[in-house]
Structure formats: structure tokens, C-alpha cells
C-alpha positions in Angstrom: 0.0 0.0 0.0 2.8 2.4 0.9 4.2 2.0 -2.7 1.1 3.3 -4.3 -0.1 6.0 -1.8 2.4 8.8 -1.1 2.0 11.2 1.9 0.5 13.9 -0.3 -2.7 11.8 -0.9 -2.9 10.1 2.5 -6.3 11.8 2.9 -7.7 10.1 -0.2 -8.4 6.6 -1.3 -10.6 5.2 -4.1 -12.9 2.3 -4.0 -14.6 1.1 -7.2 -17.7 -0.9 -6.6 -19.6 -3.3 -8.8 -21.9 -1.3 -11.0 -19.5 1.6 -11.5 -20.1 3.4 -8.2 -17.0 5.6 -7.6 -16.4 7.1 -4.1 -13.7 9.3 -2.9 -13.4 9.1 0.9 -11.6 11.6 3.1 -10.1 9.8 6.0 -10.2 12.9 8.3 -14.0 12.9 7.6 -14.4 9.1 7.7 -12.5 8.2 10.8 -14.3 10.4 13.4 -17.6 8.9 12.1 -16.4 5.5 13.1 -15.9 6.5 16.7 -17.2 10.0 17.6 -15.9 11.4 20.9 -15.1 14.8 22.1 -12.4 13.6 24.4 -8.8 14.5 23.7 -7.7 10.9 24.2 -10.1 9.6 21.5 -8.8 12.2 19.0 -5.2 11.2 19.8 -6.1 7.5 19.2 -7.6 8.4 15.8 -4.5 10.3 14.8 -2.3 7.4 15.7 -4.5 4.9 13.9 -4.6 7.1 10.8 -0.8 7.2 10.7 -0.7 3.4 10.9 -3.0 2.9 7.9 -0.2 3.5 5.5 2.9 1.4 4.9 3.8 -2.0 6.3 1.6 -2.1 9.4 -0.4 -5.2 10.3 -3.0 -5.7 13.0 -3.3 -9.1 14.8 -7.0 -9.5 15.7 -6.4 -12.3 18.3 -3.6 -10.6 20.3 -4.8 -7.0 19.5 -1.2 -6.1 18.7 0.5 -4.2 15.8 3.1 -6.0 13.7 5.6 -4.8 11.1 5.7 -8.1 9.2 2.9 -10.1 7.7 1.9 -13.4 9.5 -1.0 -15.7 9.7 -4.0 -14.1 11.3 -2.6 -10.6 10.9 -4.2 -8.2 8.4 -2.8 -5.1 6.8 -4.2 -2.1 8.8 -5.8 -0.4 5.8 -7.6 -3.6 4.8 -8.8 -4.3 8.4 -10.0 -0.8 9.4 -11.2 0.6 6.0 -11.7 -2.0 3.2 -13.3 -4.8 5.3 -16.0 -2.5 7.0 -16.9 -1.1 3.5 -17.0 -4.6 2.0 -19.2 -5.8 4.9 -21.7 -3.0 4.4 -21.8 -3.5 0.6 -22.3 -7.2 1.0 -25.2 -6.8 3.5 -26.9 -4.2 1.2 -26.5 -6.2 -2.0 -28.0 -9.3 -0.3 -30.9 -7.3 1.2 -30.2 -8.2 4.8 -31.7 -4.9 6.1 -31.8 -5.9 9.8 -28.1 -6.8 10.0 -27.4 -3.7 7.9 -29.2 -1.5 10.5 -27.3 -3.0 13.4 -23.9 -2.5 11.5 -24.8 1.1 10.7 -26.0 1.9 14.3 -22.3 1.8 15.4 -21.7 4.8 13.0 -24.8 6.7 14.2 -26.5 6.2 10.9 -30.3 5.4 10.7 -32.2 4.2 7.6 -35.6 5.8 7.0 -38.7 3.9 6.0 -38.2 4.8 2.4 -34.6 3.7 2.5 -35.6 0.2 3.8 -37.8 -0.4 0.8 -34.9 -0.1 -1.6 -33.1 -3.3 -2.7 -29.6 -4.4 -3.7 -27.7 -1.7 -5.8 -30.1 1.1 -4.9 -29.9 0.3 -1.2 -26.1 0.1 -1.3 -25.9 3.5 -3.0 -28.2 5.1 -0.4 -26.2 3.6 2.5 -22.9 4.7 1.1 -24.2 8.2 0.4 -25.2 8.5 4.0 -22.1 6.9 5.5 -19.4 8.2 3.2 -20.7 11.2 1.4 -18.4 11.9 -1.6 -19.4 15.6 -1.9 -18.4 16.7 1.5 -15.2 14.6 1.4 -14.2 16.0 -2.0 -15.0 19.6 -1.0 -12.9 19.3 2.2 -10.1 17.7 0.3 -10.0 20.6 -2.2 -10.0 23.1 0.7 -7.2 21.3 2.6 -5.0 20.4 -0.3 -5.3 23.0 -3.1 -3.6 26.4 -2.6 -5.8 29.5 -2.5 -5.9 31.8 -5.6 -3.9 34.4 -3.7 -1.1 31.9 -3.1 -1.3 30.0 -6.4 -1.3 33.0 -8.7 2.0 34.3 -7.3 3.9 31.4 -8.8 1.6 30.6 -11.7 1.5 34.0 -13.3 4.4 33.2 -15.8 2.4 30.2 -17.1 -0.9 32.2 -17.3 0.1 35.6 -18.8 1.5 36.3 -22.3 2.8 39.8 -21.6 5.9 41.0 -19.7 6.1 39.9 -16.0 6.8 43.5 -14.8 3.7 45.3 -16.2 0.8 46.5 -14.1 -1.5 43.6 -15.2 1.0 40.8 -14.5 1.6 42.3 -11.0 -2.1 42.4 -10.3 -2.5 38.8 -11.3 0.5 37.9 -9.2 -1.0 39.6 -6.1 -4.6 38.5 -6.9 -5.4 42.2 -6.6 -9.1 43.0 -6.6 -8.5 46.8 -7.2 -6.1 46.3 -10.1 -6.9 46.1 -13.9 -9.5 43.5 -14.7 -8.3 40.1 -16.1 -10.9 37.3 -16.6 -10.2 34.1 -18.5 -13.4 32.6 -20.1 -12.9 28.8 -20.3 -16.3 27.5 -21.2 -19.7 28.5 -22.7 -22.7 27.1 -20.8 -26.1 26.9 -22.5 -28.5 29.2 -20.7 -32.3 29.0 -20.4 -32.7 31.7 -23.2 -32.9 29.8 -26.5 -29.6 30.0 -28.4 -27.8 32.1 -25.7 -24.8 31.1 -23.5 -23.4 32.1 -20.1 -19.6 32.7 -20.4 -18.1 30.9 -17.5 -14.6 31.8 -16.3 -12.3 33.0 -13.5 -11.4 36.4 -12.3 -7.5 36.6 -12.0 -7.3 40.3 -11.2 -9.6 43.3 -10.7 -13.3 43.2 -10.0 -15.9 42.3 -12.7 -19.1 44.4 -12.5 -22.6 44.4 -14.2 -22.6 47.0 -16.9 -18.8 47.3 -17.1 -17.2 48.0 -20.5 -14.6 45.3 -21.3 -12.2 44.4 -24.1 -13.0 40.9 -25.3 -9.8 39.2 -26.7 -10.3 36.0 -28.7 -7.7 33.3 -29.2 -6.4 34.9 -32.4 -5.9 38.4 -30.8 -2.5 40.0 -31.4 -1.5 42.8 -28.9 -1.4 46.2 -30.6 -3.8 45.1 -33.4 -7.6 45.0 -33.7 -7.8 41.3 -34.9 -10.3 39.2 -32.8 -10.9 42.2 -30.5 -14.4 43.5 -29.5 -15.3 46.1 -26.9 -18.7 45.5 -25.2 -20.7 45.9 -21.9 -21.4 43.0 -19.5 -25.2 42.7 -19.2 -25.3 40.6 -16.0 -22.8 39.1 -13.5 -23.7 35.7 -12.1 -22.4 33.7 -9.2 -22.6 30.0 -10.3 -23.0 27.4 -7.6 -23.7 24.0 -9.0 -27.3 24.0 -10.4 -28.1 27.4 -8.8 -27.1 30.8 -10.2 -27.3 34.1 -8.2 -27.4 37.5 -9.8 -24.8 39.8 -8.1 -23.4 43.3 -8.7 -19.7 42.4 -8.8 -17.2 39.5 -8.2 -13.6 40.2 -7.1 -10.3 38.5 -8.1 -9.9 34.8 -7.1 -13.5 33.7 -7.8 -15.3 32.0 -10.7 -17.9 34.0 -12.5 -20.7 33.6 -15.1 -21.2 36.6 -17.5 -24.2 37.3 -19.7 -24.2 39.3 -22.9 -20.8 38.5 -24.4 -21.5 35.0 -25.8 -21.9 36.3 -29.5 -18.3 37.6 -29.4 -16.5 34.4 -28.1 -16.5 31.0 -29.7 -15.1 28.8 -26.9 -12.6 30.7 -24.8 -10.9 34.1 -24.5 -9.7 36.9 -22.2 -11.6 40.0 -20.8 -9.9 43.1 -19.6 -10.5 46.8 -19.0 -6.9 47.8 -19.7 -5.8 48.8 -23.2 -2.2 47.7 -22.4 -3.1 44.3 -21.1 -1.9 41.2 -23.0 -4.3 38.1 -23.2 -4.0 35.1 -20.9 -2.6 31.9 -22.5 -5.2 29.6 -24.2 -5.7 26.2 -22.7 -3.8 23.3 -24.4 -5.5 19.9 -24.7 -3.6 16.6 -24.7 -6.1 15.1 -27.2 -6.9 16.0 -30.8 -10.2 15.8 -32.7 -9.2 13.0 -35.0 -12.5 11.1 -35.5 -15.2 12.7 -37.7 -18.7 12.0 -38.8 -21.0 13.6 -41.4 -24.5 14.4 -40.1 -27.8 15.4 -41.8 -31.4 15.8 -40.6 -33.8 13.0 -41.4 -36.5 15.6 -42.2 -35.1 18.4 -44.5 -37.3 21.0 -42.7 -35.1 20.4 -39.6 -32.0 21.8 -41.3 -32.2 25.2 -39.5 -32.4 23.3 -36.2 -29.3 21.3 -37.1 -27.3 24.5 -38.1 -28.3 26.2 -34.8 -27.6 23.0 -32.8 -24.1 22.7 -34.3 -23.3 26.3 -33.3 -24.4 25.6 -29.7 -22.5 22.3 -29.6 -19.3 24.0 -30.9 -19.5 26.6 -28.2 -20.4 24.3 -25.3 -17.7 21.7 -25.9 -14.1 23.0 -25.9 -12.8 20.0 -27.9 -15.4 19.4 -30.6 -15.0 20.9 -34.1 -18.0 21.6 -36.3 -17.6 22.7 -39.9 -19.2 22.6 -43.3 -17.3 20.9 -46.1 -17.2 22.2 -49.7 -19.5 19.4 -50.6 -22.1 20.9 -48.2 -21.7 18.1 -45.6 -22.0 19.1 -41.9 -18.9 17.5 -40.1 -18.4 16.9 -36.4 -14.9 16.0 -35.3 -14.3 14.6 -31.8 -11.5 13.0 -29.7 -12.8 9.4 -30.2 -15.8 7.1 -30.6 -17.2 7.7 -27.1 -16.7 11.5 -27.2 -18.5 11.7 -30.6 -21.4 9.6 -29.2 -21.8 12.0 -26.3 -21.6 15.0 -28.6 -24.3 13.6 -31.0 -26.6 12.7 -28.0 -26.2 16.3 -26.7 -26.8 17.7 -30.2 -30.0 15.7 -30.8 -31.6 15.9 -27.3 -30.5 19.2 -25.9 -29.8 21.5 -28.9 -32.3 20.1 -31.5 -35.2 19.3 -29.2 -35.2 15.6 -30.2 -35.2 16.1 -34.0 -33.9 12.9 -35.7 -30.6 13.0 -37.5 -28.7 10.6 -39.8 -25.0 9.9 -38.9 -22.4 8.5 -41.3 -19.8 5.9 -40.4 -16.9 7.5 -38.3 -14.0 8.8 -40.5 -10.5 9.4 -39.3 -8.5 12.6 -40.0 -5.1 12.2 -41.5 -2.1 14.5 -41.9 0.2 15.0 -44.9 4.0 15.3 -44.5 7.2 14.8 -46.5 10.1 12.4 -46.0 12.6 14.7 -47.7 15.1 14.1 -50.5 18.9 14.5 -50.5 20.1 17.9 -51.7 16.5 19.4 -51.9 17.8 22.7 -53.3 18.4 20.9 -56.6 16.3 17.7 -56.6 13.2 19.1 -54.7 13.1 22.6 -56.1 9.7 23.7 -57.5 9.3 26.7 -59.8 5.8 28.3 -60.3 5.0 31.3 -62.6 2.2 33.7 -62.0 -0.8 33.8 -64.4 0.7 36.9 -66.2 4.1 35.1 -66.4 5.9 38.2 -64.9 6.6 36.6 -61.4 8.4 33.4 -60.4 8.7 31.7 -57.1 11.3 29.0 -56.3 10.7 26.8 -53.3 11.5 23.4 -51.8 10.0 21.4 -48.9 11.9 19.5 -46.2 10.8 17.7 -43.0 11.0 19.5 -39.7 13.4 17.9 -37.1 12.0 15.1 -35.0 10.1 16.3 -31.9 9.6 19.9 -33.2 5.9 19.4 -34.4 5.1 18.0 -31.0 6.8 21.0 -29.3 4.7 23.4 -31.4 1.5 21.5 -30.6 2.3 21.7 -26.8 3.0 25.4 -27.1 6.7 25.2 -26.2 7.5 27.0 -29.5 5.0 29.5 -30.7 4.7 32.3 -33.4 4.5 34.9 -30.6 8.0 34.0 -29.1 10.8 36.5 -29.3 12.6 35.8 -32.6 16.1 35.6 -31.2 15.1 33.4 -28.2 13.2 31.1 -30.6 16.1 30.9 -33.0 18.5 29.9 -30.2 16.1 27.3 -28.9 15.6 25.8 -32.4 19.4 25.8 -32.9 20.2 24.2 -29.5 17.4 21.7 -29.3 16.7 20.8 -32.9 20.1 21.6 -34.7 18.4 24.1 -37.1 20.4 26.9 -38.8 20.1 29.9 -36.5 20.2 32.5 -39.2 17.6 30.9 -41.4 15.1 30.3 -38.6 15.3 34.0 -37.7 13.4 34.6 -41.0 10.4 32.3 -40.2 7.6 34.2 -41.9 4.8 32.2 -40.2 3.5 28.9 -38.8 0.6 27.1 -40.4 -2.2 26.1 -40.8 -4.3 28.5 -38.7 -1.2 30.7 -38.0 0.0 28.3 -35.2 0.3 24.8 -36.8 3.4 22.6 -37.0 4.7 23.8 -40.4 7.1 26.7 -41.2 7.4 29.1 -44.1 11.1 30.3 -44.3 12.5 33.1 -46.3 15.9 31.7 -47.6 16.3 34.4 -50.2 19.1 37.0 -50.4 18.7 40.6 -51.5 15.4 40.4 -53.3 13.8 43.7 -54.3 10.1 44.2 -53.4 10.0 40.9 -51.3 8.2 42.5 -48.3 5.4 43.6 -50.6 4.5 40.0 -51.4 5.0 38.6 -47.9 1.3 38.8 -46.9 0.3 37.1 -50.2 2.8 34.3 -49.6 1.6 33.8 -46.0 -2.1 33.6 -47.2 -1.1 31.0 -49.8 0.9 29.0 -47.2 -2.1 28.9 -44.8 -4.3 27.7 -47.7 -1.8 25.1 -48.9 -1.1 23.7 -45.3 -4.8 23.5 -44.6 -5.4 21.4 -47.8 -2.4 19.4 -48.9 -1.7 18.0 -52.4 -2.4 14.3 -51.6 -6.0 14.4 -50.3 -6.8 17.9 -49.0 -5.8 17.0 -45.4 -3.8 19.3 -43.1 0.0 19.2 -43.5 2.3 18.5 -40.5 6.0 18.7 -39.9 7.0 20.4 -43.2 9.3 23.4 -43.7 8.7 25.3 -46.9 11.8 27.3 -47.9 11.5 30.1 -50.5 14.9 30.1 -52.2 14.5 32.7 -54.9 11.8 35.1 -56.2 11.6 37.1 -59.5 9.1 40.0 -59.4 7.9 42.5 -61.9 9.1 46.0 -61.3 5.5 47.5 -61.6 3.5 46.8 -58.4 0.2 46.4 -60.3 1.6 43.2 -61.9 2.6 41.6 -58.5 -0.7 41.9 -56.5 -2.4 39.3 -54.4 -4.3 37.9 -57.4 -1.1 37.1 -59.1 1.0 35.9 -56.1 -1.4 33.9 -53.9 -2.3 31.2 -56.4 1.3 31.0 -57.7 2.7 30.6 -54.2 0.1 27.9 -53.3 0.9 25.9 -56.5 4.6 26.3 -55.7 4.1 24.9 -52.1 2.0 22.0 -53.3 4.5 21.2 -56.0 7.4 21.3 -53.5 5.4 18.9 -51.3 5.0 16.4 -54.2 8.8 16.7 -55.0 9.8 16.1 -51.4 8.6 12.4 -51.2 5.1 13.0 -49.7 3.8 10.7 -47.0 0.5 10.2 -45.2 0.3 10.3 -41.3 -2.3 8.6 -39.2 -3.3 9.3 -35.6 -2.4 6.7 -32.9 -4.1 6.0 -29.6 -2.3 5.1 -26.4 -4.3 2.1 -25.0 -4.1 1.1 -21.4 -5.6 -2.3 -20.6 -6.2 -3.8 -17.1 -6.7 -7.6 -17.2 -6.0 -10.8 -15.2 -3.1 -13.0 -16.2 -5.1 -15.6 -18.1 -6.5 -12.9 -20.5 -3.1 -11.5 -21.6 -2.7 -13.8 -24.6 -6.1 -12.9 -26.0 -5.3 -9.2 -25.8 -2.1 -9.7 -27.9 -4.2 -11.5 -30.5 -6.8 -8.7 -30.8 -4.1 -6.0 -30.9 -2.1 -7.9 -33.7 -5.3 -8.1 -35.8 -5.8 -4.3 -35.4 -2.2 -3.3 -36.3 -1.5 -2.5 -32.6 1.7 -3.3 -30.7 2.3 -3.6 -27.0 5.3 -1.7 -25.6 4.9 -2.2 -21.9 3.5 -5.0 -19.7 3.7 -4.8 -15.9 2.0 -6.7 -13.1 0.5 -4.8 -10.2 2.4 -5.5 -7.1 0.7 -8.1 -4.9 -2.2 -8.7 -7.3 -2.8 -11.0 -10.3 -3.8 -8.0 -12.4 -1.6 -7.0 -15.4 -1.3 -3.4 -16.8 -0.7 -3.5 -20.6 0.2 -0.3 -22.6 0.0 -0.5 -26.4 -0.2 1.8 -29.5 -3.3 1.4 -31.7 -4.0 3.3 -34.9 -7.3 5.3 -34.6 -8.4 3.8 -37.9 -8.5 0.4 -36.3 -10.1 1.5 -33.0 -13.7 1.3 -34.1 -15.2 -1.8 -32.4 -12.0 -2.5 -30.6 -13.6 -2.4 -27.1 -16.3 -4.9 -28.2 -13.7 -7.2 -29.8 -11.5 -7.1 -26.7 -14.4 -7.8 -24.3 -15.5 -10.7 -26.6 -12.0 -12.2 -26.7 -11.4 -12.0 -22.9 -15.0 -12.7 -21.8 -15.3 -9.2 -20.4 -12.2 -9.4 -18.2 -10.2 -6.6 -20.0 -10.9 -2.9 -19.5 -9.3 -0.7 -22.2 -8.9 3.1 -22.1 -7.9 4.9 -25.3 -6.3 8.4 -25.4 -4.8 10.2 -28.5 -1.0 10.0 -28.2 0.8 10.9 -31.5 0.9 10.9 -35.3 2.8 8.3 -37.2 3.8 8.0 -40.8 2.0 5.2 -42.8 4.7 3.1 -44.5 4.3 3.2 -48.3 4.5 5.6 -51.1 1.1 7.3 -52.0 2.4 8.2 -55.4 3.0 4.5 -56.3 -0.2 3.1 -57.7 0.4 -0.5 -56.6 0.9 0.6 -53.0 -1.9 0.2 -50.3 -1.3 3.8 -49.2 -2.3 4.9 -52.7 -5.6 3.1 -52.3 -6.2 4.8 -49.0 -5.5 8.2 -50.5 -7.8 7.4 -53.4 -10.6 6.5 -51.0 -10.2 9.7 -49.0 -10.3 11.8 -52.3 -13.4 9.9 -53.5 -15.1 10.6 -50.1 -14.3 14.3 -50.4 -15.7 14.5 -54.0 -12.2 15.0 -55.6 -10.7 13.2 -58.6 -9.4 9.9 -57.4 -6.0 10.3 -58.9 -3.4 12.5 -57.1 -2.6 15.5 -59.4 0.8 15.1 -61.0 3.6 17.5 -60.2 3.3 18.9 -63.7 0.1 20.7 -62.5 2.2 22.8 -60.2 5.7 22.9 -61.7 6.3 25.4 -64.5 9.2 24.9 -66.9 11.6 27.8 -67.0 
């Protein structure tokens, strides 16, 4: 027991009952209930007993003595004083022995009402445990005892929260949790309100005091300090104190509290920062360890319900921070989620809560892929793509190469961002990823969406008018990385290096209409010349099972292209913990197959882990990867054949 429960969580333990009942018990709450007494001696006894519950302490029932080594007749203290009483109560409740149950509960000063006695088995067990070991009060007390207060926590968390300099007025207010300083609120979630189609913006006040009627600057995730992008200035209509199911209307809420705000939901999609200071930088957006990789297309069964579906998708997109809702060029409504279960919950919410029970048709789940390049030796010569503008007066030379291993993951995790200081970022890229320091100082942008794991680098020397076409090249890069050459999927882990540019002397001949399509064709051509590859998402699967089921698990994983990389036995138990990688493509129906193969003895948990390259050349028609690319293109309504490089490469 001492190996698994460190001192920091001594006040907690977890017991998982049959039927999925999960209870968190605080021992400081639980122990006095087992023997209430106001005497000092009794409380000292409880303190001593509590300290002996952890580690190698055994209690001999016959001699009533404590032992340090296990022997026949002696039970581990935690098992004897905690697990066994709980097991006894559960057993009595599940077997409907109400009289014996009442006698056992009387020693804890707990009485069952007439209504309680009418309950049977699982329902009776739940009621008894709710009265004896209430999870709510235990969890609340544990939070109060163990978590630091906002005033204490913000002093050391400010550098992880705030994007601006640590010595400005706003940062110091956050650090001191100052209710009289400039307002800083982070909105983390949109909660559907009772008004149809409206939301309450739920968040936390990090500094200042938020008031009803106050004018605030609403900074979205794409806001850039000093610019007006993704910035709206509006008044707060109502300030709410949200307490579970209840909401109370209040005049103001000071720093350190959570808050619900009405009247700003039209200006925020999922999250953002509110402030009343013009010099304030936004708070950092939350990063999620999972990615929306499983997609379904949906349509209403009754065409007249289409407005309901569109409105429902808007509400779903706001209420769930992970889900992505979009309309494809083909007109399909797409929902992307983190997995099969997540999608199931999203679709249930959409149909029941946001569409008032209107029926919908759902397609088979589809997996998102990513496009990358393997790279060619000497890409400046063998991988160089030339594209001419429609008027033939402008030329762009570009080549694609893969980013160093680990860099795309660092960008996803927010360790390297477009907002970093150029010199600091260049040093980090040189030291950690062995990239050329001078060339990475001229990173024009990240993509797609301005923060994805692809670079656009300016490797040119002394080009006249180059800055005039920078915005056009950036727009083309965002377009190209959003829809790659293979099958219109997002690109990942590619660095596009612009080597040379020839521009017309007259600015009217080098406008956006000439440069954007040219640059896009050049980037897609460079991708096809750099050995393009397809990437698939991979789940990390954790499986708990008894020893006799391990062989069956290996069989199911092998059939699904999965592979086990870790297998450990839980100390002192016959339970094995297996960790494996499983392609998301193969995960549909995996849980059902696993349960069938192990007679329900294996319990899997799937979490998105990483992207991996699918072995095979998509440009080789006899390759299986080529068939996969063709099927994706067909599904998207594109020509089944991948466009040849001659569509993008112009001869000199």
C-alpha cells in the first residue's frame, strides 16, 4: 500500500464498486464517524490509527497487537480498518439483509428511513454509502485542505498564465490577486442558458473586479497585442455567481473567484480573455492533450429540420471546448471529436439538448489524416519547384523538407509559438533541434491557422520588393497547409523554404491575385517533389486484465495493427497493466472485440497519443497507401488520382 499511496494523498483513497459506483473518501472525515468522541484521548487515538493505515503495518486480531511483518491471522491495517468494513456494508446491502445492515450502521450513528428500507440491492447500497461516506463533503474538504488559495497559487503561476511581460501592471495584479487592479478574466467554457440560443460565459477572475454594466475588451484566441484582430469592446449585461445548479445575480465579483457573464457570448467561440486595460496582454489559451481525429457527417432525417441542425451545431461547438464543427465544400456538416465515445456523447447532446429531439442521420466514423514529406537528399536541386504567376511576370522557387523530430510536438504543446521572441526562438531551435540559427530568424509564419506545426522560411538573399508579397505568400501558405496536395488534409512537420523570387518592377503586376495562387501551386509542387507521405493518428491504449487474458489481448491487438510496448504486473495482485499503441483507424469496435475475446475481463482506455507515418508511397499506384489516399479523395468528392507534379511545376 505504501508504494502506491504517497504522503500527499494520504487523505484520499478510491474504491470502485460493482456497477460503476466511484467514491472518494476523506479519512479525516471518515475516521471520526467510526468513533465520535469529544475527548482528547479519543482524537489522539484516531491520529495514531490514521498514521498506521499507510505502509507495512499489520493488525493481529487475536492478540490486538501491531506488527511490522505479515503473519497468519494478521491483516494489513488499511484492509482491516477501512476495506473490510466497507466490503461488509456493501455485502449486506447487496444481499438485502436490512436488519443486519441497520445493526452495523448503528455503530456509525446512521439510521435508515422507512423509504430507504424499501430499496433493494444496488439502490440500497448507493443510499447507504451516500449517508455513510458522502463523496461531496469529502471531495470539498479535500479541495480546501490540499489545493492552494488563488492568492497563493497565482503568485507562482503568473508566468504560465500571462502572455505579456512579467513586470507590467496587469502581471503584478494577477501575481498579487489584486481586486483593485486592472480587470483580467479568462473565459474557459460556454454554458447553454435558459434563453434559447444564448450562453453564459463561465470563467475565472484573475485580477480586478468584474461588475454588471462594465465595458470590457474581449480578446479572442487569435488576438495580437497592438492590433484589432479578434478584439471586441462590449458591456457586460449581467454578472452571475454560479454554484452547481443554482445561479445568483450579483453586482460584482472580485479576483480569485469563478464567474458567469451574460451578454458576451456572441463575441467568443469557446474561450478568451476579458480586460478593461488597453495595455493588457491576453491570458494563454488552454492546451489539450487530445486532438479531434474522428469525424462523422450528419444530416437531418427531415429536411425541414436543417435550420435546427445548423443552430444546434453552433451551440454544440460553443459548449464543448474540444469538438470541431464545420461545413465541407460538398455541403456536408462535419463533427470532429477525440474518439468514438466523445462523438457519441456530442451527438446525444446535439439531438436531445440542442435540436429538441429532432432525428438525424449519422455517417460511419471517419479518421482525420495528416500530410508530410520524407525529404530528398540535396533538396535545393532535386526538390526545387518553380511556379510562374498567371501573367508570367513573377516566379517563385521553393523546396520542402521535413522539420526535425520532436519539433511538431513541441509546437502542438505550445513550447515554441509564433509569438515567441525571434532571437530566443532561433536559439532554442538551434540548440534543441540543430536548425540553422540565421535561417530560422526569418520564419515568416506557422501554419495552418497561424499556429500549426509547419514553417514558411525566407531563404532568399537581396530580393527587391520581397516584403510587398510577404502577406500574399503567408495567405497562400495557410491555404496550402490546410489542404495538402495528396488528399486535402492538413499538413504536418514540413518546412517550406523560399529560395528565390523574380518579381515584376511594376506593383500592379505583382498583386495578391497574381502571387497567392502562384505561391500555393509552388508549395504543393514542392510537397510532391519532397517524397510526400500520409500520417495517421495513434491512440495510447491502457488495458487492465487478469493473467489468463493477456494472450487474447495480444491476438486482438495484432489483428488491429496495434503493438504492446509495456506490460507490468500490479504489485501483490494477479492484475496486469498493458500499454499499447493502436491506430485510430482500427479502433472502431476495438472495445467490443476485446471484451468478446477476454469474456469481459479486459478494460481498455484509449487516449490520443501521437501521429505516425504510414509506411508506403502514396504516389506508387500499386501501394496500399495509394488506395487509402484514393478512398479519401473519393469521399471528399475530388478526382481519385493525385494531381501530378506537372500541374504545379512550370518549366523555365
